[in-house]
C-alpha positions as CSV (number, residue, x, y, z in Angstrom):
1,M,0.0,0.0,0.0
2,T,1.3,3.4,-0.9
3,V,0.4,6.7,0.8
4,E,1.1,10.0,-0.8
5,V,2.1,12.9,1.5
6,L,2.0,16.5,0.3
7,L,3.8,19.1,2.5
8,S,3.1,22.7,1.9
9,T,3.9,25.9,3.9
10,D,3.5,29.6,3.3
11,E,6.2,30.9,5.7
12,I,9.8,30.2,6.6
13,Q,11.1,30.6,10.1
14,V,14.7,31.5,10.7
15,L,16.1,30.7,14.1
16,G,19.0,32.8,15.4
17,G,19.9,36.0,17.3
18,P,17.8,39.1,17.5
19,S,17.7,41.4,14.5
20,E,18.9,44.4,16.6
21,I,21.0,44.8,19.7
22,Q,21.1,48.0,21.7
23,L,24.2,48.4,23.9
24,S,24.6,51.2,26.4
25,V,28.2,51.8,27.6
26,D,28.9,53.5,31.0
27,F,32.3,53.9,32.5
28,G,30.9,54.0,36.0
29,E,32.1,56.0,38.9
30,P,35.8,56.9,39.0
31,G,37.7,54.9,41.5
32,P,40.9,55.8,43.4
33,R,44.1,56.1,41.4
34,G,46.6,53.3,41.3
35,S,50.0,53.4,42.9
36,N,52.5,56.0,41.6
37,I,56.3,55.7,41.6
38,F,58.3,58.8,42.4
39,T,62.0,59.6,42.7
40,S,63.6,61.8,45.3
41,V,67.0,63.3,45.8
42,G,67.5,62.1,49.3
43,N,65.1,60.5,51.9
44,P,61.6,61.2,50.6
45,N,60.4,62.1,54.1
46,T,62.5,65.3,53.8
47,A,63.5,65.6,50.2
48,L,60.4,64.9,48.1
49,S,59.0,67.9,46.4
50,S,55.9,69.6,48.0
51,V,54.3,69.4,44.5
52,V,53.9,65.7,45.0
53,S,50.8,64.5,46.9
54,P,51.5,60.9,47.8
55,E,48.7,58.5,48.6
56,A,48.9,55.2,50.5
57,Y,51.2,52.6,49.0
58,D,52.9,54.9,46.6
59,L,56.5,54.1,45.9
60,C,59.6,56.3,45.8
61,V,63.3,55.6,44.9
62,N,66.1,57.6,46.5
63,I,68.5,58.6,43.7
64,L,70.9,60.7,45.8
65,S,74.2,58.7,45.4
66,T,75.9,60.6,48.2
67,D,73.2,59.7,50.8
68,P,75.0,57.4,53.2
69,T,71.9,55.6,54.5
70,G,69.3,55.6,51.8
71,Y,70.8,55.7,48.3
72,G,69.1,53.1,46.0
73,Y,66.3,52.3,48.4
74,L,62.7,51.8,47.4
75,Y,60.4,53.5,49.9
76,Q,56.6,53.0,50.4
77,Y,54.2,55.5,51.7
78,V,52.5,53.7,54.6
79,S,50.7,54.6,57.9
80,D,51.6,53.6,61.4
81,A,49.3,52.7,64.3
82,A,48.3,56.3,64.8
83,N,47.4,56.6,61.1
84,D,50.3,59.0,60.4
85,F,51.8,58.5,57.0
86,S,55.5,58.4,56.2
87,W,57.9,56.9,53.7
88,E,59.4,53.7,54.9
89,P,62.3,51.9,53.2
90,I,61.3,48.4,52.0
91,V,64.1,47.2,49.8
92,K,67.5,48.2,48.5
93,L,67.5,48.1,44.7
94,T,71.3,48.0,44.4
95,P,73.1,44.7,45.2
96,N,75.3,44.4,48.3
97,I,78.5,44.3,46.3
98,Y,81.3,46.8,46.5
99,Y,83.9,47.4,43.8
100,D,86.8,49.9,44.1
101,N,90.3,50.5,43.0
102,V,92.3,51.7,46.0
103,A,95.7,53.2,45.6
104,G,98.0,53.6,48.6
105,T,101.5,53.0,50.0
106,F,102.7,49.7,51.3
107,T,105.1,49.9,54.2
108,A,107.3,47.0,55.3
109,G,105.1,44.7,53.0
110,S,101.8,45.7,54.6
111,R,98.9,48.0,54.0
112,V,95.6,48.5,55.8
113,V,92.5,49.6,53.8
114,Q,89.4,50.6,55.8
115,V,86.2,50.1,53.8
116,P,83.2,52.0,55.1
117,L,80.3,49.5,55.5
118,I,77.8,52.0,54.2
119,N,79.6,51.5,50.8
120,I,78.6,47.8,50.9
121,L,75.3,47.6,52.6
122,D,72.9,49.6,54.8
123,L,73.6,49.9,58.5
124,D,70.4,48.1,59.4
125,T,71.5,45.0,57.5
126,A,75.0,45.3,58.9
127,Q,73.7,44.6,62.4
128,G,74.8,41.2,63.6
129,L,77.3,40.7,60.8
130,T,81.0,39.8,61.5
131,S,84.1,39.8,59.3
132,A,83.2,36.2,58.4
133,N,80.2,37.4,56.4
134,F,82.3,39.3,53.9
135,N,83.8,37.7,50.8
136,V,86.9,39.7,49.8
137,Q,88.4,39.2,46.3
138,Y,91.3,41.4,45.3
139,T,94.1,41.9,42.8
140,I,97.2,44.0,43.5
141,L,98.2,45.6,40.2
142,N,101.9,45.1,39.5
143,D,104.2,44.6,36.6
144,K,106.3,41.9,38.4
145,P,105.2,38.6,40.0
146,I,103.6,39.3,43.3
147,S,102.6,37.1,46.3
148,S,100.0,38.5,48.7
149,S,97.4,37.7,51.3
150,V,94.5,39.6,52.9
151,S,93.3,39.4,56.5
152,V,89.7,40.7,57.2
153,G,89.6,42.3,60.6
154,S,86.6,42.8,62.9
155,I,84.2,45.6,62.1
156,T,85.2,48.7,63.9
157,T,84.0,52.2,64.5
158,T,86.1,55.2,63.4
159,V,86.6,58.4,65.3
160,G,83.9,60.0,63.1
161,G,81.4,57.2,64.1
162,D,81.5,55.3,60.7
163,Y,81.5,51.5,60.7
164,V,84.5,50.2,58.7
165,L,85.8,46.8,57.6
166,P,89.6,46.8,58.0
167,L,91.5,44.8,55.4
168,T,95.2,44.1,55.9
169,F,97.2,43.3,52.8
170,N,100.6,41.7,53.0
171,A,102.6,41.5,49.7
172,M,106.0,40.7,48.3
173,E,107.2,41.0,44.7
174,Y,109.7,38.9,42.9
175,T,112.5,41.2,41.7
176,S,116.2,40.5,40.8
177,G,115.9,36.8,41.6
178,S,114.4,37.1,45.1
179,W,111.2,37.9,47.0
180,V,111.1,41.4,48.5
181,S,108.5,43.0,50.7
182,L,106.7,46.0,49.1
183,D,108.1,49.0,51.0
184,D,107.5,52.7,50.5
185,V,105.8,51.9,47.1
186,I,102.4,52.9,45.9
187,K,100.2,50.1,44.5
188,T,96.6,49.9,43.4
189,I,94.4,47.2,44.8
190,S,91.3,46.2,42.9
191,L,88.6,45.2,45.4
192,A,85.4,43.2,45.0
193,I,83.5,42.7,48.3
194,S,80.2,40.8,48.7
195,I,78.1,39.5,51.6
196,V,77.9,35.9,52.6
197,V,75.0,35.2,55.0
């Protein structure tokens, strides 16, 4: 048996998205600004320009290279328990490595070089360190073979109140077939000092 089916329709339905979309864009209420980064020539608590209006958690870098306690530090503007705001140091951006070429006179084969600790690290970090925490590498510049040693002394305080790391260098040079102590001669010592904790 066979059945004939006739399908017929007058309309077509298209299924999909709407024919028109209306989108309203609003930026909303302005919020607080983000953190700003400033630079100061010295401690930002005293050296930052009065034009600057810091807000909580702003950052500032001390770029005064002659500042003995804060050069290269990143400060953050934070409040204390009394809700008074000030710039507090949070990290030193420069590594705790000291390089220098020091020229001076050897006497009877010996020479003492006093390295200010502030040239290597900040005084807060220096608390509790001993001479054993310093790795001293050096070269005595000379045109003849040289034999030398260095002794790292205990951290001391100078008359001016600076903390120094005393380094005693002993050296002999090979000249005219024998070893002779350096005496009354100026030599340059290339220093590289780092911290070992």
